[in-house]
N, C-alpha and C positions, 0 to 999 in steps of 0.2 A: 550190632555194636554201635555205641554212641560216638559220633565223630567230634573232633575238636571244634568244628564249625557249629554243630548243634549245641554244644556246651556254651560257646561264645555267644550265640544268638539268644539262648535262654537267659544267660546272665545280662546281656544288654537289655532285654525286655524287662527283666526283674528290676534292674537298676532304674530304668526309665519310669516304671510304674511306682516304685517306692519313693523315688525322688519327687515325682509329680505329686504324690499324696502328701509328702512332707511340706511341699511348697503350698499346696492348695488348702490342706486341712490342718497342718501342724505349725503353721507360721505364727510367730509372735513377733510384732514389730521390734526391730533392732536386734533380733537374734537370727542366726543362721542354723542350718541343719548340718549334720556330719554324715559322711558317706564313706566309710572304709571298706576295702575289699581285703579279705584274708585268705591266703592259700592254706588249705588244710591238707592232711595226709590223703584224704579220699575225695577232695573236691575244693570248692570255693564258697566262702561265706560272704554275703552282702549284708551290711548293717546300715540302716538309716535311722539316725537319732534326731528327733526334734525336741523343742523345748515346751511344747504345749501339753498340759495336763488336763485330763477330762475330755468332754465331748468336743469335737467328734472323735470317737475312739474306734480304731479298726476292729472288725469282728475277729474272733478267734479262728484258727484254721478250721475249715469245714463249715464255717458259718457265714460266708460271703453272700449266699443266696444267689438267685438267678435274676438278672434284670429283664424287663419286658423288652420285646424286640425294638421298640422305638425310643427307649431310654437312652439319653446322651451320656450317662455315666453309670458306674457300677460294675464294670468289667475288669478293672485293674487287678484287684485282689483275686479274682477268679483266674486270671493269667498266672499270677504268682502261685496260686494253689496247684495249677496244672504243671507248671514248669519246674518248681522247686521240689527237691526231695523231701524237705521239711521246712517249715517256717513257723515263727511265733512272734507275739507282741509281748514286750516286757516293760514294766515301769522302770524308771531310772531315777537316781538321785544325782544332782539336784532335779527339780521337777522336769518331767518330760517322759518320753517313751522311746523305745528302740524296737524296730521291726527288723528281724533278721531272717534271712532265707539262705539255705544251703543247696548247692547243685553239685551232684557227684560227678567226678571225672573218671571215665573208664580208663583203666590202666593201659588199655591198648592204644590209646591216643596221646599219651604223654610224649612230650618232645616234638609234637607237631605244631 
């Protein structure tokens, strides 16, 4: 059974990784990024929207690749891949992109 702490820890890591990516790779001077969390019937959705269009563009789910042992970056989306039940990258209008990830909540831990 998945505990509420496991879900909370997964969400915290996903938020941290996606927000760090938005600041590092999606930043456009004078514009911020948006980070809403939405409670779904079966879990929680994290959405991080930035205003950069084009490169660098995050890989599609399953395409993050494996960094070499001494690489200083390249592990963030691997964590998202492992911790999220699903995630995707979507273009948005006006220019920009949204990365959203969903983490399921086991019904046995509701209310904790």
